[in-house]
C-alpha positions in Angstrom: -0.3 -0.3 0.4 2.8 2.6 0.2 2.6 3.0 -4.0 -0.4 4.3 -3.4 0.3 7.8 -2.2 3.7 7.6 -3.8 1.0 7.8 -7.1 -1.4 10.4 -5.7 1.8 12.5 -5.2 2.9 12.3 -9.0 -0.5 12.8 -10.0 -1.3 16.2 -8.4 2.8 16.9 -9.4 2.0 16.4 -13.2 -1.5 18.1 -12.6 -0.1 21.2 -11.6 2.8 21.7 -14.1 2.2 24.1 -16.7 1.7 22.8 -20.1 4.9 22.6 -23.0 5.0 26.4 -25.1 6.4 25.1 -28.7 8.3 27.4 -30.8 8.4 28.1 -34.5 12.0 27.1 -35.4 12.8 28.0 -39.4 15.3 26.0 -41.1 17.5 26.8 -43.7 19.2 24.6 -46.4 21.8 25.2 -48.6 21.9 23.2 -52.1 25.9 23.0 -51.9 27.6 23.8 -49.3 30.3 25.4 -51.7 27.7 28.6 -51.1 28.9 29.2 -47.6 32.3 31.5 -48.3 30.2 34.0 -50.9 27.1 34.1 -48.1 29.4 35.6 -45.4 31.6 37.6 -47.9 28.3 39.0 -49.0 27.2 39.5 -45.3 31.0 41.0 -44.0 30.0 43.8 -47.2 32.8 41.9 -49.4 31.7 42.2 -53.3 31.7 39.7 -56.5 34.2 41.8 -58.4 36.4 41.7 -55.4 36.2 37.8 -55.0 36.9 38.1 -58.8 39.9 40.2 -58.8 41.6 37.5 -56.1 42.9 35.4 -59.3 
């Protein structure tokens, strides 16, 4: 009979628990990983003409 008080306490705590809140998560997918340096260069202000002059 020791199980009944423990089960009752567990059910009481479960009833008082706040429901979980779901968040919206956005995931971006790159078609090819080789574009990564171009995205970083664009975010840092480098233009494509500057990148082509480095050769």
